[in-house]
N, C-alpha and C positions, 0 to 999 in steps of 0.2 A: 577511689577516685582512678587512679592507674586500672585496677581490675576493669572497671568501667569503661577507658577509653579502649583497652585492647578490645573491650567484646565489640564496640564500636568499630572499634579497624578491622576485625574479621567478619562482621555483618555487613560492612562495605564492600569488603572484598567477595563473603559470597555474593551478593547484589550484582556485584560487576561481571563476575565468572556468569550467571544465571543471564544477564544482558547481552553477553558475549554469545554466548548458547544460541542465545533466543535469533540473535541478530543473525546468525551465522546458518542454524536451521531454516529462517525465512527467508534468507538470501543467496545462500551457497546455494540449496538445498533443492530441489532434488537433483542428484548430478549423475545422470544415465546416459551423457551423451547426446551430440546432436541425432536428427532424426537422419535417418542413412542415402542416401540419393539413390534413390530405387524407381523404376519404371517396370511393372509389371506386364508381360505382353497376356493378352487372354484368350484362350483358347477354350475350345468346347468343354474338354477335360476338366480343365478348371473351374468354370463355371458349375457345372456339374456336380463335382467334387464340393467344393463352395456354397453350395445351396445347401447341400446335402447336411455339412456341418452345421452352416449359419441357422439352418431348421428343426433339424434332428440329434443335432451331438451336444455340442456348445451352445445350442438352443440361443445366438446372439439376440433372434428377434423376441422371443420369450419376452426380456425385459426390454426391449426397444420398441416396444407395439404397446399398445392397448389390448386389454382381454377384457372380455364378458365376464365380469364375477357375479354377473345374477345367475350363471350355470358352473355345473359342476367343474372344479380344473381350472375355472379360466379362459376359456377358450380363446384365442388371439381373434381380434374382430379385422373385416377387411380394412376396413375406414383408417386410414393412419399407419399401414403397416411400416415398419422403422421408421417412425416419425417420432420413437420417444416418448416423455410423458410422465413413468409410470414411478411412482414415487417408493424409497426407501428410509424411511425415518425415524424419529425417538417409538413413536408406540410397536414400532418392529423388532425395536433392541439397536437398533444404531446410533452413531454418536453424533448427529447431527439430520440435515436432511437434505437428502440426495435423490437427485431425478434424472434419469435416464436420458440420455441426449438425442438428438435427431440424426439416424445415420441412412438416409437417405442423401442423392445428391444436393439437394436443397442444402444439406446442412454441411456437407462435406466439398461443396464443389470446388472452392479453394485449399482443399488441405492434397499436401500431394503423398503419392504412396507409400512415401516412408514416412512421414508423417503420422499416417493412420497405422502403419507398422509399430511404430515407438511406441503408441497410444496401447496398440491392443497387448502389443509384450512387455512393455516397460511403465504401463500407467502414467504416464506422462503425455500431454495435449499438445496439439501444434503450438501454444503460444508457451511449452516448457512447465506450465501448473501440473500438480500431481492430482491424478485420482484417487480420491478412495477406493479401496479393495475390493467393494461390491462389483466392481468391474473388475475381474479375475486376472488380471495380467501376471498374477504372480501363479496361474495354471498354465494361460496361453504361452507365456515365455518361455514354458518348458517343452513346448509342442514343436514339431517340426516346422520349420520355416516355411515347407510348400503348402503345407495345409493352412499357414496363413496368409500367404500370398494366395489361394485359391479363396477365402474368403474376401479379401479384401475385392478381388474380381468380382465376385457375386452383389456385394454391396454397392458396387460402381454400376449394375444393373438394376438396381431397386427405382420404381417410380418417384421420383422428386417429391415430395410429401411440407409445402408451406407450413410447416409449423415450429415459432422459437420459442425452444423449451428454458424457462428459467434457470437459474444459475444455483448450483448445488451449495452447501454453505456445512461448515465443520462447527462442532461446539468446541468448545476452550475443556481442554488442552489438545485435541484432536485437529483443531485449526492451524498448531503449530507443529505437530508430530505426523502428520499425514506426510510432510515435505519426506520423512525420514521413509516413509513407505517403499516408494519405486525401488525397482533393483534391475540390475542388467541381465537381461535375459540369456538363459541358459539350455539353447534349444539341443534337440536328441533327435534321432532319425525313426521315423515312424516303424514301430517291429513291427518281424514277417508278423500276417494274422493267422500263421501255420502254431505260433506260439501262444496258446490261448491268454496263459496269466499276466506274459509279459504285453501284449496287444489288449486284453481288457483293462491292463492299467491304464493304458494311454489314451484308452477310452472314456474309463473312470474320472482322468485327470481333465479332459476334454470338456467330459459332461457338468462338471463340479459337482459329482453328488458327494461330496466329503464336505461340501459348504452347508448344507443344510440337513445332511446326517449325522450334524456331531452338535453338542452344546456348545453354545458360544456366551460373551460375554464380551458386552459393546462390540459386538462385530468380529469378535476374532476367535479360532475355535479352543476348545478348551482341553487341553494335551490329554489326550488316554480317550477321550470322548470319539474320539473319530470311527464314523460309521456307526456310532451305536442310538445315532436317533437322539431325540430329546428337545431337537431346538423347537422353540416358540412361536406361533404366527398368530399373532390378533386379528381376529376376523369380526365382522359384523353380528355375528351370533354367538362367538365365542371364541376359546382358545385351539388350533389344532396344530399338535406336533409332530416331528417327523419318525417315520418308524425305525425300527433298529433291523440294519441291512448288513450284521455281520451274521457267521452259519451259525451261532447259536443258535439250540435246537428249541428252547422252549420260549424263547423275546426275538429271536432274531427270525431269519431264513433259512434254518440249519437244515429242516425236514421238507424244503421247499424241492423239486428237479426243475431242471434246466427247461421243461417242457412247458411248466408249471410259470414259471419266472418270464418266459418272454411271451404267454397267453397274456399274462398279466396286463403286460404293454400291449398289445395288441388291440385287446378289449377296447382301447380308446381311438384305434385307426379310422381314419376317415371321419372323427366326428362323433363314432359311436359313444355311448354311454355318457352323455353328458349333458344331465336333462336339468331343469330349471331347478333352481336350490330354495325350497321350503322355509318358510320365516324360522326358523328353528332346526333348520339343518346344518348337519357339518358340509365345509366347503375345503378345499387345499390349496394350494400354492404351487404344488408340483402340477408342471406343463405336461400334461400325459397325454396329450393331443399333438405334442410335437415330438415327444422321445419316441411315442407309437411310430414314428416313422420311421424309425432306427428299422436296418434291415434286421434280420433273425439270426444273420452270423455274427455281428456286430453285438448284440444284445445278447445272446448267447457267450462271447468269449467276456461280457462286464459279468456276468453270471458265473462264470468259470473264477474270474481274477475277486470276488464277494465272498465267493467260498471258500478261498485261499486264506484270506484275514485270520487275525487273531479273535474268536468268539467273546464277545462283551455280553455280560445279562445285566439287559437292563428291560424290564418291564415301561413299556411306553403308554400312558393311557392319551391314545388318538386324539380326543376331543372330548373337552369342557367346554357347557354349556353356561354362557354367562348368563346370572344370577338378573331377574327380573328387577326393573328399577324399583323399588317402594314408593310410594305417593307419600309426600308431605303435609 
């Protein structure tokens, strides 16, 4: 009886600790500090850079707009530009149902510049709630403050689109753990473009290449697979996997030259090469038409940085056609 009593006491103590930890995570976190008192002055150079970043580098508008999935690479639709609604759910490997919010002034009209800045760079919204890191605050929070300011200036100029987006929800236990994910920003100064590797690394971080070109588990990158490709995306016709973009010569881009790399992106400029996807054809979530708008200097710097990475030998099967359903 004495042993049983001790076991019950220990179990009760463990339950108490678990309850206290859960309460702390739910109530005290996230803790990244208040939104800064910030009023960004708009000027043409800020607007131009913010538009470039949001559409062609960080591609904010990719997730926060509707895409035409009947066409290759899902080019953005003009209707509802910036109004959110794209879904990232369990079918795509995420631990919940996450819906990109409306970024137009219809939704952000009551947000201060500081609140938008905190959301982008730490992953905490206007109400102090944690955002799941499909919104990559962990990357944006290491960019140059000035680039984030410029993106905010651009967002303020979007056409207001009335579109109320449903609330995102996390599965258990991520509905608790999500509060531990926001982190305080650790900004850096934008490198000099003359240093191609450092500048390319900055652009690769801003563009989020590693987020898709790696293997993941429940939305988290598996260490050691960075840039080696293999992340799976479920599409109506089958499963497409991200390419290996390390400089491995047999399975990556080790035999590509800079001209070919840049041309691969520019092939999609101005909506070129985005045909309607046939019934059993391959599609891709890679926003080619957006990255195609990046200038050649920046694409070249990205190439230089990727070529400096450690090669990973990983042969990726790009597309697997879904098996036809058998009649019962």
